Structure formats: C-alpha cells, structure tokens
N, C-alpha and C positions, 0 to 999 in steps of 0.2 A: 423679458420685462416689457409689459404693456405700457404704452405711453398715450394711447388714444382714449376716447370716450364714446359711449353709445347712449343715445337718448331716443325715446319714442314718444310721439304725440299723435293721437288719432291714427291715421293709416300710414304715417310717415315715421321711419326710423332713420336717424343720421348717425353715422360712425365717422368721427373726425380724429385725425392724428397729425402730428407734425410731419411735414413733407420737405421737399427740396425748397431751396430759396427761390423766391419768385412769386408769380401769381398763384392763387389757389387753384387746385385741380378738383374737379367734380366728376364722380362716376355715378351712374344710375343703374339700379337693379329693380326689376318689376317681377313680383312673384304672385302666384295664384290667379293669373289671368288666362283666359282661354286662348284667344287667337292672337296672331301677330298684329292684326289691326288694332286690337284693344291695347296690347302692350305698347305699341308705337304711339297711340293716342295718349296714354298715360305719360310716356317719356316726353312728348311734345308739351304737355301741360306742365310737367315739372321743369323743363328747360325754361319755359316762358316765366314761370313763377320765380325761379331761382335767379333769373337775369336781373331782377330789380333788388336783389338782396346784397348787403355788404358782407363779404366773406373775408376772413383773416388771410392775409398773404402768408405764403409758406405753410399752408395747411392743406391736407388732402381730405376730401369729403366723399363719402359713399352714401347716397340716398337710396334707401330701400322702401319701396311702396308696394301696396297690394291693390286688389280689385276695387276697394272702397274709394280710391282716388277718382275713379271714373264717375262715380255717383255723387261725389261731393261738389259743391259749388266752388268756383274759382276763388272766391273770397275765403271760403273755409280752408282751401288748400294753402292760400297765402298765410292765413292765421296759424295753421299747423307748422308751416316752415318757419315763420317768425318765432313761434314758441320754442321749437326744437333747436333752432340755431342760437337763440338767446341763451338757452340752458347750457349749450355745449361750449360756451366761452368761459 
C-alpha cells in the first residue's frame, strides 16, 4: 500500500511519505547531469534552497532534480520548491 505522494513542478520532483517520528529527512537525487561537478553544484543549490523551507516533521522527502536546475535562477528554484512542497501537503 502506497502512502506517499509524488509532485513535479518545473525541473523538480518531490516524493514525500510518512517517516519516523522526529525531524523531516531529505534525500537528493540528481539525474541527467554530466559531470560530478555539475551534480554537486545542483545538490548545493538544492540544499541552500530547502534550508529556508518549512517541512513537515515525521515526513521523508526525496527531491529529484535534472540538469535544468543549473540553468534556472535561484529565485525560480525557490518558486519551484515552494509550489511542489505546498502541493504535497
């Protein structure tokens, strides 16, 4: 039985599901990117953007991003995250 949800906005997809009691856990997946440098840059941008967001305690999140995150402005990245996290509640 699936209890999670999956939402996509722009170049971001968030899969959320109930997790263990406590603070939310976040995992990052970067797909379709060439080098390790590019993948790590995308992960750093995502970590910085997610740090300012209010996440549900006791929920596990997996954020899947693609190459387009590199080309998007940081404001666009924050908008995508806000939209996709708002929808998954």
